[in-house]
C-alpha positions in Angstrom: 0.1 0.0 0.0 1.3 3.4 -0.9 2.5 5.4 2.2 3.7 9.0 2.3 7.2 10.2 3.3 7.5 12.5 6.4 9.1 15.7 5.5 9.6 19.1 7.4 10.0 22.7 6.6 10.4 25.9 8.7 7.9 28.7 9.2 7.8 31.5 11.8 10.7 29.6 13.6 8.5 26.5 13.8 9.4 23.1 12.4 6.3 22.0 10.5 5.6 18.5 9.2 3.9 17.3 6.1 3.2 14.1 4.4 4.7 13.8 0.9 2.8 11.3 -1.3 5.3 11.6 -4.1 4.8 11.9 -7.9 7.5 14.7 -8.2 7.1 16.7 -11.4 3.3 16.3 -11.5 1.1 19.3 -10.7 1.1 20.0 -6.9 -2.1 19.4 -4.9 -2.1 20.4 -1.2 -4.6 18.9 1.2 -5.3 21.2 4.3 -7.0 19.5 7.2 -9.3 21.1 9.8 -9.0 21.9 13.5 -7.9 19.3 15.8 -7.1 16.9 12.9 -3.9 15.9 11.1 -2.4 15.2 7.8 -3.1 11.5 7.7 -6.8 12.2 7.8 -6.5 12.6 4.0 -5.1 9.1 3.2 -8.0 7.8 1.2 -8.2 10.9 -1.0 -4.4 11.3 -1.2 -3.9 7.7 -2.5 -6.5 8.1 -5.1 -5.2 11.4 -6.5 -1.5 10.7 -6.2 -1.2 9.1 -9.7 -2.4 12.4 -11.2 -0.7 14.9 -8.7 2.2 15.5 -6.5 0.1 15.3 -3.3 1.2 17.1 -0.1 -0.6 17.1 3.2 0.7 19.4 5.9 0.2 19.2 9.6 -0.8 22.7 10.5 1.0 24.5 13.3 -0.1 23.0 16.6 -1.4 19.8 15.0 0.0 16.4 14.2 3.7 16.3 14.1 4.2 20.0 13.7 5.5 22.3 16.4 3.2 24.1 18.7 3.5 27.9 18.9 4.9 29.8 21.8 2.0 31.5 23.5 -0.8 29.6 21.9 -1.4 31.9 19.0 -3.5 30.3 16.3 -5.2 32.8 14.0 -6.3 31.7 10.6 -3.9 34.2 9.0 -1.0 32.4 10.8 -1.9 29.1 9.2 -2.1 30.9 5.9 1.5 32.2 6.4 2.6 28.6 6.9 0.8 27.4 3.8 2.5 30.2 1.8 5.9 29.0 3.1 5.2 25.5 2.0 4.2 26.6 -1.4 7.3 28.7 -1.6 9.4 25.7 -0.5 7.9 23.6 -3.3 8.6 26.3 -5.9 5.6 25.3 -7.8 4.3 27.8 -10.4 0.8 27.0 -9.3 -1.1 24.7 -7.0 -4.4 23.0 -6.5 -5.9 23.2 -3.0 -8.4 21.0 -1.1 -9.3 22.1 2.4 -11.7 20.8 5.0 -13.4 22.8 7.7 -10.9 25.2 9.1 -8.4 24.2 6.4 -11.2 25.2 4.0 -11.1 28.7 5.5 -7.3 28.8 5.3 -7.5 27.7 1.6 -10.1 30.3 0.7 -8.0 33.1 2.4 -4.8 32.0 0.7 -6.6 31.7 -2.7 -8.0 35.2 -2.4 -4.7 36.7 -1.3 -2.7 34.9 -4.0 -5.2 34.2 -6.8 -2.4 33.7 -9.3 -1.0 30.8 -7.4 -4.2 28.6 -7.3 -5.5 26.9 -10.3 -8.4 24.8 -8.7 -9.9 25.1 -5.1 -12.1 22.6 -3.3 -13.6 23.5 0.1 -15.1 20.6 2.1 -17.8 22.0 4.6 -15.4 24.9 5.3 -17.3 28.1 4.9 -17.5 28.7 8.6 -17.9 32.5 8.3 -21.0 33.5 6.4 -21.5 37.1 5.0 -24.3 37.8 7.5 -22.3 36.7 10.5 -22.6 39.5 13.2 -19.3 41.1 14.5 -19.3 41.4 18.2 -17.9 44.6 19.8 -14.1 44.6 20.2 -14.3 44.5 24.0 -16.5 41.4 24.0 -14.1 39.6 21.6 -11.1 40.4 23.7 -12.8 39.4 27.0 -13.9 36.2 25.4 -10.5 35.4 24.2 -8.9 36.1 27.6 -11.4 33.9 29.3 -10.7 31.1 26.9 -7.0 31.3 27.4 -7.5 31.4 31.3 -9.6 28.3 31.0 -7.1 26.5 28.8 -4.1 27.4 31.0 -5.4 25.2 33.8 -6.5 22.4 31.5 -4.8 19.1 31.9 -4.7 17.1 28.5 -7.0 14.2 28.5 -5.3 10.8 28.7 -6.5 7.5 27.3 -5.4 4.1 28.5 -5.1 2.8 24.9 -5.4 3.9 21.3 -8.6 2.1 21.1 -10.0 4.2 23.9 -9.1 7.4 22.0 -10.6 6.0 18.8 -13.8 5.3 20.7 -13.9 9.0 21.8 -13.8 10.0 18.1 -16.7 7.8 17.4 -18.7 9.6 20.0 -18.3 12.8 17.9 -18.9 11.1 14.6 -21.1 8.0 14.9 -20.5 7.4 11.1 -16.8 6.5 11.6 -15.8 2.8 11.1 -13.7 1.1 13.7 -10.9 0.8 11.1 -11.0 4.5 10.2 -11.3 5.6 13.9 -8.2 3.5 14.7 -6.3 4.9 11.8 -7.1 8.5 12.8 -6.3 7.9 16.5 -3.1 6.2 15.7 -1.8 9.2 13.8 -3.5 11.7 16.0 -2.1 10.7 19.4 1.2 10.5 21.1 2.3 8.3 23.9 2.8 9.9 27.4 5.6 8.9 29.8 3.2 6.7 31.8 2.1 4.7 28.7 -1.2 6.5 28.2 -2.1 8.5 25.0 -3.1 12.1 24.4 -4.0 14.0 21.3 -1.2 15.6 19.4 -3.0 18.9 18.8 -2.3 22.0 21.0 -5.3 22.7 23.2 -4.7 26.4 22.8 -5.8 26.3 19.2 -9.3 26.1 20.5 -9.2 29.8 21.5 -10.8 32.3 19.1 -8.3 35.1 18.2 -9.9 38.6 18.7 -8.0 39.9 15.7 -9.6 37.5 13.3 -11.0 38.3 9.8 -14.7 39.3 9.6 -17.4 38.8 6.9 -16.5 41.7 4.8 -12.9 40.7 4.7 -13.9 37.2 3.6 -16.3 38.3 1.0 -13.6 40.6 -0.4 -11.2 37.8 -0.6 -13.7 35.4 -2.2 -14.3 38.0 -4.9 -10.5 37.8 -5.8 -10.4 34.0 -6.2 -9.8 33.7 -9.9 -9.9 29.9 -10.2 -12.8 27.4 -10.6 -13.9 26.6 -7.1 -16.1 23.8 -5.7 -17.8 24.4 -2.3 -18.7 20.8 -1.2 -21.0 20.8 1.7 -22.3 18.1 3.9 -26.0 17.4 3.9 -26.1 16.7 7.8 -23.4 19.0 8.9 -23.6 21.0 12.3 -22.5 24.0 10.3 -24.5 26.6 8.4 -26.0 24.0 6.0 -28.9 25.5 4.1 -27.9 29.1 5.0 -24.9 28.5 2.8 -27.2 28.4 -0.3 -26.3 31.0 -2.8 -22.8 31.5 -1.6 -21.4 30.9 -5.1 -22.6 34.5 -6.1 -19.7 35.9 -4.1 -17.2 34.1 -6.2 -16.1 34.7 -9.8 -16.2 30.9 -10.7 -17.9 28.8 -8.0 -20.5 26.1 -7.7 -22.0 24.5 -4.6 -22.6 20.7 -4.2 -24.1 18.8 -1.3 -23.1 15.3 -0.2 -26.3 13.8 1.2 -26.2 11.7 4.3 -22.8 13.0 5.3 -21.8 14.9 8.4 -19.1 17.5 8.8 -16.4 15.0 8.2 -17.8 14.2 4.8 -14.5 12.8 3.4 -14.8 10.1 6.1 -18.5 9.6 6.1 -19.0 9.4 2.2 -15.5 8.9 0.9 -16.4 7.6 -2.5 -19.0 10.2 -3.2 -16.6 13.0 -2.1 -13.8 11.5 -4.2 -16.0 11.3 -7.3 -17.1 14.9 -6.9 -13.6 16.0 -6.5 -12.3 13.9 -9.5 -15.0 15.3 -11.8 -14.2 18.8 -10.7 -10.4 18.2 -11.4 -11.2 16.8 -14.8 -10.3 13.2 -13.9 -13.7 11.6 -14.5 -16.1 10.3 -11.8 
């Protein structure tokens, strides 16, 4: 079975990890995972697309096998900076991007900031900031952020006796996960502690909402700059906006919205073949 090579690069003084699925010389395709996830979450899609692309899957800062930040700062724009450094390191004239959830937002921001770099964009249930999202007053945002950091400061990372126990916790959040997939995700998403237990690899501080985040008008302005064909692939049973996202394509020069029925937020896990077929059609590879 095809397995990726583990590689690293530097960004902001951090050592960041990515899975390199090979096929050097082919067009570059980057898979950007969501919050509290990791690069090996993409394995099914990566293996299928690798014959056609040089597939890379980064672990975002504070996730997987990448360094955590000093001070727990995880704004979307910092993830975008890291993505820009990876693209620069690859020296690719253009890339294709697929992002899930928070990774979808990162991909959208990058594509709107550097439209000349991106030739195709797929966002999986990743438009988490809708145009009509209210913007709380600055003092409320700062107070909320400080409260979140205070709470996280005293938090002890949860420990699991076995990887199987960690996998079972994942199934509680997504009951569609198979045992095999949950074990795969937990195996790559946990590290062993000194006492033999297991804890998640992600930095708990990435849960905090940065008060200096981008807001709806910023996102809409960036979407209007995305020059490439864009597929907004939503999940029919997501806990996100769902039906409220209808009509989002009007904010993009070249976008269409498709929905995967019967899938929750982690649609690439819930309906992998349907998601893969939609992506392959969009990338011109057939269904």
